[in-house]
N, C-alpha and C positions, 0 to 999 in steps of 0.2 A: 510547311504551314499546317498540313493535315495532321501532323503528329502532336500538335499542341493540345487539342481536345482529348486525344487518347491519353497523353501524359497527365492531364488534369483529372481524368477519370480514374487513373491508377492511383494518384496521390489521394484523391477523395476516398477511394475504396480502402486504401491503406490506413488512413486515419480513422475511418468509421469502424473498421474491424478492430483496431487497437482500442478505441473507446468502448466498443461492445465488450471486449475481453476484460477491460478494467472495471466496468460497472455492472457486469453480469455476476450472478451468484457462482460460487466455485463449482467446478465439475466434480471434483473428488471431495466428498464430505467425510473423509476418514480422519478428521482432526481429533486429537485426544481430548477427553473431557478434563478441563483444568480446574474450574471452580475457584474457590477462595483458597489461597495458599497460606499456611501458618507462617508467622514471622519467627525466624530463627536467628536473631542477631541482637546486638546491643542497641538500645535506644539512643538517639542522638542527644548529646548534652552540650548546650552552648557554653563555651568557655570565654574567658576574657581575651584569648588569642583570636577568636573568630571575629571577623569584621561584619558590620551590619549591612 
């Protein structure tokens, strides 16, 4: 019976740490600068074969 509060504490800590990781800013901010990418393809043209 004494292990139930201990298990509840572990589960609560597990979920709180997971939520903290999900909603905290990233640790490594070495993401490449992407900005706006030029379009290099053909424009979509609706044909009679396309369904609405």
